[in-house]
FIDOBA-962393 format. One record per residue (C-alpha): residue number from 1; residue in three letters; chain; z, x negated, y negated. Coordinates in nm, 4 decimals. Example, Ala and Ser with C-alpha at 12.3 -4.5 7.8 and 13.67 -1.06 7.14 Angstrom:
<pts>
(pt 1,"Ala","A",(0.7800,-1.2300,0.4500));
(pt 2,"Ser","A",(0.7140,-1.3670,0.1060));
</pts>
This chain:
<pts>
(pt 1,"Met","A",(11.0510,2.3207,-6.7511));
(pt 2,"Gln","A",(10.7943,2.2798,-7.0265));
(pt 3,"Glu","A",(11.0342,2.1536,-7.2925));
(pt 4,"His","A",(11.1874,1.9110,-7.0444));
(pt 5,"Leu","A",(10.8408,1.7760,-6.9589));
(pt 6,"Phe","A",(10.7553,1.7393,-7.3275));
(pt 7,"Ala","A",(11.0763,1.5447,-7.3823));
(pt 8,"Arg","A",(11.0016,1.3182,-7.0857));
(pt 9,"Leu","A",(10.6526,1.2566,-7.2194));
(pt 10,"Glu","A",(10.8061,1.1393,-7.5455));
(pt 11,"Glu","A",(11.0393,0.9084,-7.3491));
(pt 12,"Val","A",(10.7544,0.7436,-7.1558));
(pt 13,"Tyr","A",(10.5351,0.7156,-7.4671));
(pt 14,"Pro","A",(10.6084,0.3413,-7.5164));
(pt 15,"Glu","A",(10.4920,0.2764,-7.1595));
(pt 16,"Leu","A",(10.1698,0.4632,-7.2294));
(pt 17,"Val","A",(10.1099,0.2627,-7.5464));
(pt 18,"Thr","A",(10.1495,-0.0589,-7.3480));
(pt 19,"Phe","A",(9.9040,0.0630,-7.0840));
(pt 20,"Arg","A",(9.6538,0.1762,-7.3464));
(pt 21,"Arg","A",(9.6664,-0.1526,-7.5339));
(pt 22,"Asp","A",(9.6126,-0.3468,-7.2125));
(pt 23,"Leu","A",(9.2978,-0.1425,-7.1474));
(pt 24,"His","A",(9.1909,-0.1953,-7.5081));
(pt 25,"Met","A",(9.2295,-0.5724,-7.4791));
(pt 26,"Tyr","A",(9.0432,-0.5909,-7.1493));
(pt 27,"Pro","A",(8.7680,-0.3271,-7.1630));
(pt 28,"Glu","A",(8.4980,-0.2913,-6.8996));
(pt 29,"Leu","A",(8.1453,-0.1577,-6.9422));
(pt 30,"Ser","A",(8.0010,0.1408,-6.7574));
(pt 31,"His","A",(7.9316,0.0679,-6.3895));
(pt 32,"Gln","A",(8.1126,-0.2653,-6.4267));
(pt 33,"Glu","A",(8.4668,-0.1305,-6.4091));
(pt 34,"Val","A",(8.6692,-0.3363,-6.1602));
(pt 35,"Asn","A",(9.0158,-0.4047,-6.2992));
(pt 36,"Thr","A",(9.0518,-0.0745,-6.4845));
(pt 37,"Pro","A",(9.0307,0.1488,-6.1752));
(pt 38,"Glu","A",(9.2680,-0.0871,-5.9930));
(pt 39,"Lys","A",(9.5251,-0.0494,-6.2705));
(pt 40,"Val","A",(9.4879,0.3268,-6.2705));
(pt 41,"Ala","A",(9.5202,0.3514,-5.8915));
(pt 42,"Ala","A",(9.8287,0.1270,-5.8932));
(pt 43,"Phe","A",(9.9948,0.3515,-6.1534));
(pt 44,"His","A",(9.9374,0.6619,-5.9422));
(pt 45,"Arg","A",(10.0554,0.4924,-5.6238));
(pt 46,"Lys","A",(10.3783,0.3971,-5.7976));
(pt 47,"Leu","A",(10.4303,0.7668,-5.8689));
(pt 48,"Gly","A",(10.3963,0.8403,-5.4997));
(pt 49,"Leu","A",(10.0746,1.0393,-5.5359));
(pt 50,"Glu","A",(9.7890,1.0523,-5.2905));
(pt 51,"Val","A",(9.5249,0.8173,-5.4316));
(pt 52,"Lys","A",(9.1535,0.7888,-5.3607));
(pt 53,"Thr","A",(8.9499,0.4980,-5.4956));
(pt 54,"Gly","A",(8.5786,0.4245,-5.5029));
(pt 55,"Val","A",(8.5103,0.7942,-5.5581));
(pt 56,"Gly","A",(8.1425,0.8296,-5.6368));
(pt 57,"Gly","A",(8.1292,0.4562,-5.6978));
(pt 58,"Arg","A",(8.4158,0.3378,-5.9173));
(pt 59,"Gly","A",(8.6124,0.6578,-5.9761));
(pt 60,"Val","A",(8.9795,0.7164,-5.8991));
(pt 61,"Ile","A",(9.1617,1.0409,-5.8290));
(pt 62,"Gly","A",(9.5325,1.1033,-5.7941));
(pt 63,"Ile","A",(9.6501,1.4163,-5.6167));
(pt 64,"Leu","A",(9.9868,1.5747,-5.6952));
(pt 65,"Lys","A",(10.0862,1.8438,-5.4473));
(pt 66,"Gly","A",(10.3560,2.0720,-5.5779));
(pt 67,"Gly","A",(10.6465,2.1942,-5.3710));
(pt 68,"Lys","A",(10.5143,2.5499,-5.3731));
(pt 69,"Gln","A",(10.1757,2.6862,-5.2779));
(pt 70,"Gly","A",(9.9325,2.7790,-5.5511));
(pt 71,"Lys","A",(9.5991,2.7057,-5.7099));
(pt 72,"Thr","A",(9.4495,2.3664,-5.7907));
(pt 73,"Val","A",(9.3928,2.2339,-6.1416));
(pt 74,"Ala","A",(9.1868,1.9246,-6.2255));
(pt 75,"Leu","A",(9.2358,1.7144,-6.5382));
(pt 76,"Arg","A",(8.9755,1.4537,-6.6273));
(pt 77,"Ala","A",(8.9802,1.1320,-6.8306));
(pt 78,"Asp","A",(8.7108,0.8635,-6.8587));
(pt 79,"Phe","A",(8.7756,0.4886,-6.8721));
(pt 80,"Asp","A",(8.4543,0.2946,-6.9517));
(pt 81,"Ala","A",(8.3972,0.0929,-7.2696));
(pt 82,"Leu","A",(8.0972,0.0176,-7.4922));
(pt 83,"Pro","A",(7.8838,-0.2927,-7.5642));
(pt 84,"Ile","A",(8.0230,-0.3372,-7.9171));
(pt 85,"Gln","A",(8.2032,-0.6327,-8.0743));
(pt 86,"Asp","A",(8.5583,-0.5371,-8.1748));
(pt 87,"Glu","A",(8.6051,-0.6155,-8.5461));
(pt 88,"Lys","A",(8.9549,-0.4718,-8.5960));
(pt 89,"Asp","A",(9.2332,-0.6984,-8.7146));
(pt 90,"Val","A",(9.5034,-0.5848,-8.4712));
(pt 91,"Glu","A",(9.7036,-0.7648,-8.2026));
(pt 92,"Tyr","A",(9.5503,-0.5509,-7.9282));
(pt 93,"Lys","A",(9.1836,-0.6040,-8.0251));
(pt 94,"Ser","A",(8.9421,-0.6659,-7.7400));
(pt 95,"Arg","A",(8.9597,-1.0063,-7.5725));
(pt 96,"Ile","A",(8.6180,-0.9522,-7.4124));
(pt 97,"Pro","A",(8.3318,-1.0661,-7.6400));
(pt 98,"Gly","A",(8.0866,-0.7883,-7.7169));
(pt 99,"Val","A",(8.2831,-0.5182,-7.5337));
(pt 100,"Met","A",(8.5356,-0.2713,-7.6749));
(pt 101,"His","A",(8.6857,0.0731,-7.6358));
(pt 102,"Ala","A",(8.5097,0.2322,-7.9324));
(pt 103,"Cys","A",(8.5308,0.5935,-7.8177));
(pt 104,"Gly","A",(8.8931,0.6448,-7.7153));
(pt 105,"His","A",(8.8537,0.6358,-7.3381));
(pt 106,"Asp","A",(9.1559,0.4074,-7.3167));
(pt 107,"Ile","A",(9.3560,0.6779,-7.4946));
(pt 108,"His","A",(9.2261,0.9417,-7.2532));
(pt 109,"Thr","A",(9.3240,0.7324,-6.9525));
(pt 110,"Ala","A",(9.6710,0.6346,-7.0659));
(pt 111,"Gly","A",(9.7456,0.9872,-7.1840));
(pt 112,"Leu","A",(9.6480,1.1383,-6.8493));
(pt 113,"Leu","A",(9.8653,0.8857,-6.6673));
(pt 114,"Gly","A",(10.1568,1.0027,-6.8811));
(pt 115,"Val","A",(10.0900,1.3609,-6.7734));
(pt 116,"Ala","A",(10.0823,1.2498,-6.4093));
(pt 117,"Lys","A",(10.4094,1.0631,-6.4478));
(pt 118,"Val","A",(10.6130,1.3480,-6.5947));
(pt 119,"Leu","A",(10.4629,1.6188,-6.3723));
(pt 120,"Ser","A",(10.5250,1.4090,-6.0601));
(pt 121,"Glu","A",(10.8954,1.4101,-6.1451));
(pt 122,"Met","A",(10.8944,1.7905,-6.1209));
(pt 123,"Lys","A",(10.6598,1.8291,-5.8245));
(pt 124,"Ala","A",(10.9116,2.0228,-5.6154));
(pt 125,"Glu","A",(10.8983,2.3038,-5.8724));
(pt 126,"Leu","A",(10.5199,2.3097,-5.9206));
(pt 127,"Pro","A",(10.3380,2.6049,-5.7609));
(pt 128,"Gly","A",(10.0099,2.4365,-5.6776));
(pt 129,"Thr","A",(9.8149,2.1125,-5.6852));
(pt 130,"Ile","A",(9.6965,1.8914,-5.9711));
(pt 131,"Val","A",(9.4008,1.6546,-5.9356));
(pt 132,"Phe","A",(9.3856,1.3707,-6.1887));
(pt 133,"Ile","A",(9.0225,1.2630,-6.2214));
(pt 134,"His","A",(8.9693,0.9158,-6.3692));
(pt 135,"Gln","A",(8.5982,0.8816,-6.4262));
(pt 136,"Phe","A",(8.3830,0.5732,-6.4693));
(pt 137,"Ala","A",(8.0569,0.5378,-6.6652));
(pt 138,"Glu","A",(8.0644,0.8350,-6.8990));
(pt 139,"Glu","A",(7.8713,0.6430,-7.1638));
(pt 140,"Val","A",(7.5566,0.5644,-6.9631));
(pt 141,"Ile","A",(7.3158,0.8080,-6.8006));
(pt 142,"Pro","A",(7.3381,0.9212,-6.5201));
(pt 143,"Gly","A",(7.7141,0.8850,-6.5724));
(pt 144,"Gly","A",(7.9948,0.8960,-6.3206));
(pt 145,"Ala","A",(8.0766,1.2678,-6.3133));
(pt 146,"Lys","A",(7.7824,1.3757,-6.0984));
(pt 147,"Ser","A",(7.8428,1.1159,-5.8282));
(pt 148,"Met","A",(8.2185,1.1820,-5.8264));
(pt 149,"Ile","A",(8.1525,1.5520,-5.7749));
(pt 150,"Glu","A",(7.9085,1.4741,-5.4942));
(pt 151,"Asp","A",(8.1829,1.2615,-5.3386));
(pt 152,"Gly","A",(8.4253,1.5521,-5.3394));
(pt 153,"Cys","A",(8.6471,1.5126,-5.6467));
(pt 154,"Leu","A",(8.6312,1.8885,-5.7114));
(pt 155,"Asn","A",(8.6858,1.9976,-5.3516));
(pt 156,"Gly","A",(8.9335,2.2856,-5.3565));
(pt 157,"Val","A",(8.9621,2.2770,-5.7380));
(pt 158,"Asp","A",(8.9875,2.6166,-5.9110));
(pt 159,"Val","A",(8.9668,2.5078,-6.2746));
(pt 160,"Val","A",(8.9058,2.1872,-6.4737));
(pt 161,"Tyr","A",(9.0069,2.0740,-6.8216));
(pt 162,"Gly","A",(8.8997,1.7768,-7.0296));
(pt 163,"Ala","A",(8.9919,1.6455,-7.3734));
(pt 164,"His","A",(8.8387,1.3998,-7.6190));
(pt 165,"Ile","A",(9.0297,1.2235,-7.8938));
(pt 166,"Ser","A",(8.8698,1.2355,-8.2402));
(pt 167,"Ser","A",(8.9082,0.9432,-8.4792));
(pt 168,"Ile","A",(8.8038,1.1425,-8.7855));
(pt 169,"Asp","A",(9.0102,1.4598,-8.7435));
(pt 170,"Pro","A",(9.3765,1.4764,-8.8528));
(pt 171,"Leu","A",(9.6366,1.3882,-8.5923));
(pt 172,"Gly","A",(9.7133,1.6785,-8.3610));
(pt 173,"Val","A",(9.4406,1.9144,-8.4793));
(pt 174,"Val","A",(9.2787,2.0854,-8.1795));
(pt 175,"Gly","A",(8.9084,2.1712,-8.1855));
(pt 176,"Ile","A",(8.7920,2.4534,-7.9590));
(pt 177,"Arg","A",(8.4543,2.6098,-7.8894));
(pt 178,"Glu","A",(8.3507,2.8718,-7.6370));
(pt 179,"Gly","A",(8.0024,2.8466,-7.4851));
(pt 180,"Asn","A",(7.7630,2.5747,-7.5994));
(pt 181,"Ala","A",(7.9860,2.2914,-7.7189));
(pt 182,"Met","A",(7.7766,1.9768,-7.6657));
(pt 183,"Ala","A",(7.4052,1.9338,-7.6128));
(pt 184,"Asn","A",(7.1689,1.8471,-7.3312));
(pt 185,"Gly","A",(7.0976,1.4756,-7.3747));
(pt 186,"Asp","A",(6.7654,1.3219,-7.2702));
(pt 187,"Thr","A",(6.5908,0.9910,-7.3347));
(pt 188,"Phe","A",(6.2268,0.8917,-7.3562));
(pt 189,"Glu","A",(6.0314,0.5685,-7.3556));
(pt 190,"Ile","A",(5.6637,0.5613,-7.4504));
(pt 191,"Glu","A",(5.4539,0.2517,-7.3820));
(pt 192,"Ile","A",(5.1356,0.2455,-7.5880));
(pt 193,"Thr","A",(4.8559,0.0175,-7.4715));
(pt 194,"Gly","A",(4.5747,-0.0994,-7.6967));
(pt 195,"Val","A",(4.3637,-0.4116,-7.7216));
(pt 196,"Gly","A",(4.5277,-0.7186,-7.8730));
(pt 197,"Gly","A",(4.3617,-0.9513,-8.1171));
(pt 198,"His","A",(4.3811,-1.1497,-8.4398));
(pt 199,"Ala","A",(4.5421,-0.9715,-8.7316));
(pt 200,"Ala","A",(4.2528,-1.0822,-8.9533));
(pt 201,"Asn","A",(4.0010,-0.8996,-8.7318));
(pt 202,"Pro","A",(4.1487,-0.5536,-8.6661));
(pt 203,"His","A",(3.8023,-0.4099,-8.6030));
(pt 204,"Leu","A",(3.7862,-0.6146,-8.2816));
(pt 205,"Ala","A",(4.1161,-0.4774,-8.1530));
(pt 206,"Val","A",(4.2818,-0.1433,-8.0820));
(pt 207,"Asp","A",(4.6108,-0.1630,-8.2645));
(pt 208,"Pro","A",(4.8892,0.0064,-8.0640));
(pt 209,"Leu","A",(5.1259,-0.0325,-8.3585));
(pt 210,"Val","A",(4.9124,0.2001,-8.5705));
(pt 211,"Ala","A",(4.8946,0.4473,-8.2845));
(pt 212,"Gly","A",(5.2700,0.4222,-8.2380));
(pt 213,"Ser","A",(5.3361,0.4723,-8.6075));
(pt 214,"Gln","A",(5.1183,0.7826,-8.6115));
(pt 215,"Leu","A",(5.2946,0.9105,-8.3018));
(pt 216,"Val","A",(5.6377,0.8658,-8.4614));
(pt 217,"Val","A",(5.5236,1.0808,-8.7532));
(pt 218,"Asn","A",(5.3698,1.3429,-8.5246));
(pt 219,"Leu","A",(5.6834,1.3682,-8.3114));
(pt 220,"Gln","A",(5.8755,1.4915,-8.6158));
(pt 221,"Gln","A",(5.6662,1.8081,-8.6093));
(pt 222,"Ile","A",(5.8010,1.9173,-8.2716));
(pt 223,"Val","A",(6.1306,2.0392,-8.4128));
(pt 224,"Ser","A",(6.0005,2.1417,-8.7553));
(pt 225,"Arg","A",(5.6951,2.3343,-8.6322));
(pt 226,"Gln","A",(5.7280,2.4084,-8.2599));
(pt 227,"Val","A",(6.0936,2.5003,-8.2034));
(pt 228,"Asp","A",(6.2321,2.8395,-8.3036));
(pt 229,"Pro","A",(6.4203,2.7781,-8.6321));
(pt 230,"Val","A",(6.7271,2.9661,-8.5047));
(pt 231,"Lys","A",(6.7562,2.7298,-8.2081));
(pt 232,"Ser","A",(6.8791,2.3711,-8.2230));
(pt 233,"Ala","A",(6.6900,2.0579,-8.1262));
(pt 234,"Val","A",(6.6798,1.6916,-8.2217));
(pt 235,"Val","A",(6.3982,1.4451,-8.1523));
(pt 236,"Thr","A",(6.4864,1.0972,-8.2733));
(pt 237,"Val","A",(6.2793,0.7823,-8.2336));
(pt 238,"Ala","A",(6.5457,0.5132,-8.2394));
(pt 239,"Ser","A",(6.3488,0.1924,-8.1755));
(pt 240,"Met","A",(5.9998,0.0443,-8.1780));
(pt 241,"Asp","A",(5.9242,-0.2856,-8.0065));
(pt 242,"Ala","A",(5.6035,-0.4173,-8.1611));
(pt 243,"Gly","A",(5.6339,-0.7966,-8.1394));
(pt 244,"Asp","A",(5.7407,-1.0412,-8.4071));
(pt 245,"Ser","A",(5.4277,-1.2275,-8.5152));
(pt 246,"Phe","A",(5.2645,-1.1769,-8.8565));
(pt 247,"Asn","A",(4.9109,-1.2605,-8.7436));
(pt 248,"Val","A",(4.8840,-1.1094,-8.3959));
(pt 249,"Ile","A",(4.7872,-0.7557,-8.3035));
(pt 250,"Gln","A",(4.9881,-0.6869,-7.9907));
(pt 251,"Asp","A",(4.8320,-0.5181,-7.6903));
(pt 252,"Lys","A",(5.1445,-0.3097,-7.6172));
(pt 253,"Val","A",(5.4061,-0.1304,-7.8233));
(pt 254,"Thr","A",(5.7114,0.0542,-7.6880));
(pt 255,"Ile","A",(5.9014,0.3284,-7.8673));
(pt 256,"Arg","A",(6.2275,0.4762,-7.7439));
(pt 257,"Gly","A",(6.4319,0.7729,-7.8485));
(pt 258,"Thr","A",(6.6510,1.0664,-7.7584));
(pt 259,"Val","A",(6.6218,1.4445,-7.7387));
(pt 260,"Arg","A",(6.9129,1.6864,-7.7836));
(pt 261,"Thr","A",(6.8922,2.0602,-7.7152));
(pt 262,"Phe","A",(7.1085,2.3505,-7.6017));
(pt 263,"Asp","A",(6.8638,2.6007,-7.4543));
(pt 264,"Asp","A",(6.6942,2.4966,-7.1316));
(pt 265,"Asp","A",(6.3643,2.6565,-7.2352));
(pt 266,"Val","A",(6.3651,2.4499,-7.5541));
(pt 267,"Arg","A",(6.4435,2.1417,-7.3477));
(pt 268,"Asp","A",(6.1426,2.2075,-7.1250));
(pt 269,"Trp","A",(5.9147,2.2673,-7.4221));
(pt 270,"Val","A",(6.0201,1.9537,-7.6086));
(pt 271,"Gln","A",(5.9608,1.7354,-7.3036));
(pt 272,"Lys","A",(5.6144,1.8834,-7.2511));
(pt 273,"Ser","A",(5.5294,1.8470,-7.6180));
(pt 274,"Ile","A",(5.6348,1.4805,-7.6319));
(pt 275,"Glu","A",(5.4219,1.3997,-7.3275));
(pt 276,"Glu","A",(5.1156,1.5800,-7.4625));
(pt 277,"Met","A",(5.1530,1.4508,-7.8175));
(pt 278,"Ala","A",(5.1828,1.0919,-7.6963));
(pt 279,"Thr","A",(4.8744,1.1258,-7.4774));
(pt 280,"Tyr","A",(4.6446,1.2851,-7.7339));
(pt 281,"Thr","A",(4.7641,1.0990,-8.0444));
(pt 282,"Cys","A",(4.7037,0.7643,-7.8800));
(pt 283,"Lys","A",(4.3774,0.8712,-7.7164));
(pt 284,"Gly","A",(4.2407,0.9759,-8.0540));
(pt 285,"Leu","A",(4.2963,0.6209,-8.1785));
(pt 286,"Gly","A",(4.1471,0.4506,-7.8750));
(pt 287,"Ala","A",(4.4804,0.3619,-7.7137));
(pt 288,"Ser","A",(4.6644,0.5058,-7.4125));
(pt 289,"Ala","A",(5.0224,0.6172,-7.3647));
(pt 290,"Ser","A",(5.2607,0.6183,-7.0682));
(pt 291,"Val","A",(5.5679,0.8401,-7.1064));
(pt 292,"Gln","A",(5.8934,0.8040,-6.9153));
(pt 293,"Tyr","A",(6.1146,1.1032,-6.9887));
(pt 294,"Val","A",(6.4648,1.0984,-6.8357));
(pt 295,"Arg","A",(6.6803,1.4086,-6.8302));
(pt 296,"Gly","A",(7.0380,1.3118,-6.8993));
(pt 297,"Tyr","A",(7.3527,1.5215,-6.9128));
(pt 298,"Pro","A",(7.3278,1.9003,-6.9261));
(pt 299,"Ala","A",(7.4883,2.0916,-7.2103));
(pt 300,"Val","A",(7.8663,2.1347,-7.2099));
(pt 301,"Arg","A",(7.9180,2.5092,-7.1796));
(pt 302,"Asn","A",(8.2844,2.6055,-7.2055));
(pt 303,"His","A",(8.3961,2.9082,-7.0051));
(pt 304,"Pro","A",(8.5358,3.1917,-7.2201));
(pt 305,"Glu","A",(8.8623,3.2618,-7.0358));
(pt 306,"Glu","A",(8.9710,2.8994,-7.0078));
(pt 307,"Thr","A",(8.8706,2.8241,-7.3671));
(pt 308,"Glu","A",(9.0787,3.1194,-7.4825));
(pt 309,"Arg","A",(9.3665,2.9985,-7.2669));
(pt 310,"Val","A",(9.3711,2.6524,-7.4262));
(pt 311,"Glu","A",(9.3278,2.7986,-7.7748));
(pt 312,"Lys","A",(9.6236,3.0337,-7.7279));
(pt 313,"Ile","A",(9.8473,2.7631,-7.5812));
(pt 314,"Ala","A",(9.7583,2.5096,-7.8509));
(pt 315,"Ala","A",(9.8462,2.7637,-8.1213));
(pt 316,"Glu","A",(10.1806,2.8371,-7.9567));
(pt 317,"Ile","A",(10.2933,2.4777,-7.9136));
(pt 318,"Phe","A",(10.1380,2.3168,-8.2253));
(pt 319,"Gly","A",(10.0928,2.6099,-8.4648));
(pt 320,"Glu","A",(9.7925,2.8283,-8.5442));
(pt 321,"Asp","A",(9.7034,2.6084,-8.8412));
(pt 322,"Lys","A",(9.6412,2.3191,-8.6002));
(pt 323,"Val","A",(9.3731,2.5011,-8.4006));
(pt 324,"His","A",(9.0164,2.5260,-8.5290));
(pt 325,"Gln","A",(8.6860,2.6567,-8.4056));
(pt 326,"Val","A",(8.4366,2.3717,-8.4122));
(pt 327,"Pro","A",(8.0576,2.3945,-8.4427));
(pt 328,"Pro","A",(7.8279,2.2871,-8.1585));
(pt 329,"Gln","A",(7.7810,1.9114,-8.1415));
(pt 330,"Met","A",(7.4547,1.7338,-8.0646));
(pt 331,"Gly","A",(7.6405,1.4586,-7.8820));
(pt 332,"Met","A",(7.6367,1.4682,-7.5015));
(pt 333,"Glu","A",(7.9119,1.4497,-7.2418));
(pt 334,"Asp","A",(7.8873,1.4422,-6.8635));
(pt 335,"Phe","A",(8.1949,1.6652,-6.8412));
(pt 336,"Ala","A",(7.9170,1.9255,-6.8354));
(pt 337,"Tyr","A",(7.8673,1.8586,-6.4638));
(pt 338,"Tyr","A",(8.2246,1.9655,-6.3834));
(pt 339,"Leu","A",(8.1773,2.2892,-6.5756));
(pt 340,"Lys","A",(7.8650,2.3680,-6.3747));
(pt 341,"Glu","A",(8.0811,2.3671,-6.0596));
(pt 342,"Val","A",(8.4080,2.5348,-6.1612));
(pt 343,"Pro","A",(8.5462,2.7230,-6.4638));
(pt 344,"Gly","A",(8.7055,2.5160,-6.7371));
(pt 345,"Thr","A",(8.6822,2.3930,-7.0926));
(pt 346,"Phe","A",(8.6438,2.0724,-7.2922));
(pt 347,"Phe","A",(8.8256,2.0366,-7.6240));
(pt 348,"Trp","A",(8.8943,1.7851,-7.8990));
(pt 349,"Val","A",(9.2265,1.6564,-8.0340));
(pt 350,"Gly","A",(9.2571,1.4802,-8.3671));
(pt 351,"Gly","A",(9.3831,1.1234,-8.3734));
(pt 352,"Ala","A",(9.2867,0.9896,-8.7152));
(pt 353,"Met","A",(9.4696,0.6789,-8.8334));
(pt 354,"Lys","A",(9.7365,0.7367,-9.0963));
(pt 355,"Ser","A",(9.5625,0.5204,-9.3579));
(pt 356,"Glu","A",(9.2203,0.6427,-9.4737));
(pt 357,"Glu","A",(9.0923,0.2869,-9.4925));
(pt 358,"Asp","A",(9.1488,0.2544,-9.1167));
(pt 359,"Ile","A",(8.9474,0.5643,-9.0249));
(pt 360,"Tyr","A",(8.6106,0.4885,-8.8663));
(pt 361,"Pro","A",(8.3763,0.7033,-8.6562));
(pt 362,"His","A",(8.3314,0.6724,-8.2830));
(pt 363,"His","A",(8.1185,0.3760,-8.1645));
(pt 364,"His","A",(8.2005,0.1786,-8.4799));
(pt 365,"Pro","A",(8.3137,-0.1869,-8.4471));
(pt 366,"Lys","A",(8.6395,-0.1001,-8.6276));
(pt 367,"Phe","A",(8.7071,0.2213,-8.4359));
(pt 368,"Asp","A",(9.0712,0.2982,-8.3639));
(pt 369,"Val","A",(9.2909,0.6048,-8.3273));
(pt 370,"Asp","A",(9.6549,0.6940,-8.3772));
(pt 371,"Glu","A",(9.8170,0.6467,-8.0384));
(pt 372,"Glu","A",(10.0354,0.9524,-8.0990));
(pt 373,"Gly","A",(9.7226,1.1484,-8.0169));
(pt 374,"Met","A",(9.8124,1.0861,-7.6525));
(pt 375,"Met","A",(10.1182,1.3039,-7.6992));
(pt 376,"Tyr","A",(9.9165,1.5974,-7.8281));
(pt 377,"Val","A",(9.6613,1.5694,-7.5485));
(pt 378,"Gly","A",(9.9388,1.5258,-7.2927));
(pt 379,"Lys","A",(10.1443,1.8212,-7.4092));
(pt 380,"Leu","A",(9.8417,2.0472,-7.4205));
(pt 381,"Phe","A",(9.7421,1.9414,-7.0684));
(pt 382,"Ile","A",(10.0966,2.0010,-6.9405));
(pt 383,"Ala","A",(10.1316,2.3428,-7.1022));
(pt 384,"Thr","A",(9.7889,2.4500,-6.9792));
(pt 385,"Val","A",(9.8618,2.3391,-6.6233));
(pt 386,"Leu","A",(10.1939,2.5247,-6.6183));
(pt 387,"Asn","A",(10.0362,2.8364,-6.7633));
(pt 388,"Tyr","A",(9.7468,2.8392,-6.5176));
(pt 389,"Leu","A",(9.9559,2.7677,-6.2088));
(pt 390,"Ser","A",(10.2154,3.0298,-6.2991));
(pt 391,"Gln","A",(9.9703,3.3152,-6.3641));
(pt 392,"Lys","A",(9.9827,3.6117,-6.1330));
(pt 393,"Glu","A",(9.6708,3.7000,-5.9375));
(pt 394,"Asp","A",(9.6700,4.0632,-6.0530));
(pt 395,"Lys","A",(9.7264,4.0027,-6.4242));
(pt 396,"Pro","A",(9.5255,3.8228,-6.6893));
(pt 397,"Tyr","A",(9.7206,3.5369,-6.8390));
(pt 398,"Leu","A",(9.7402,3.6956,-7.1823));
(pt 399,"Glu","A",(9.9705,3.9623,-7.0367));
(pt 400,"Glu","A",(10.2120,3.7151,-6.8885));
(pt 401,"Gln","A",(10.5368,3.5934,-7.0257));
(pt 402,"Ser","A",(10.4877,3.3512,-7.3115));
(pt 403,"Ile","A",(10.5012,2.9860,-7.2172));
</pts>
């Protein structure tokens, strides 16, 4: 069955490319997805699957019930775009000013639809159920995963898998990591209030810009002097809004940034330290500080058994040289919410463009990936689904017949 499904995936590849390029030309921002979920739902309906729309807000799920009883596997893809101007010189570049798929979510979506198409053709032989989760708003906290879960997208699901295309890794290379794979992701905004005045008379004012500048320097000491050196943390101040006049001392300054951690105790400590440091640094300079700290996505923690399953399968179908252990990443991903509910794993698949001059990182205005990456993601999803659904209750999968 597996080789037949792989062959069918290759046959429908041109259809997937067309679907992906349509999404790429007409991207939609997080929480603004209207046409994208409609296109996804229509594709699933054409396959004859049970379809649910508006899941958690703008999410879509397709449900494929096999002809035999068995467990339930969920596969997830995201479909939101980013507020970036597309600067690529390709026929399928974004037609929407200031919006583009700069992270590969269009690839994820089209690839998962390909998996749904070929598996639906063999549903009579499938021993179980497959839930295709098409998620909105992965890029913006609080994300779409949490609300989709609350709306029941994981009801009855035994295991969940997710994949992310990588624009900088060679085509078809699979990156795997057990345990902490991606970080907790939080944001903070600190409003510093002073006393405005004329720039020529600073002694008559309380300059919040000076207080903010001192605070930015002090915040760097949280990681370097307060966090255990063997644990990971990032505190980055990414912006400071301090006005645009050369001769006015503003009365307010706002700084914004992000915090990334893996350990929950470190996360708690960093939040407390930012709040206290802001308060006392500014107070010492005659200003005041108001801190808004927002906890974003939890850390992606891949379950050992399912990570090992995907690693083993990837090595068998692509070759051991194509599978690599990857280090923890400080980026965040709301796939973490699924893994807090059911076992599963999140992995990366290389999709670098063939020409080095066309390779750009994620969230870059010239971002693009080799569309063949959909085939690697699709085949790995298919093989993993077949392996999981065919496992015997009384035997670990590693003892079963090779796929």
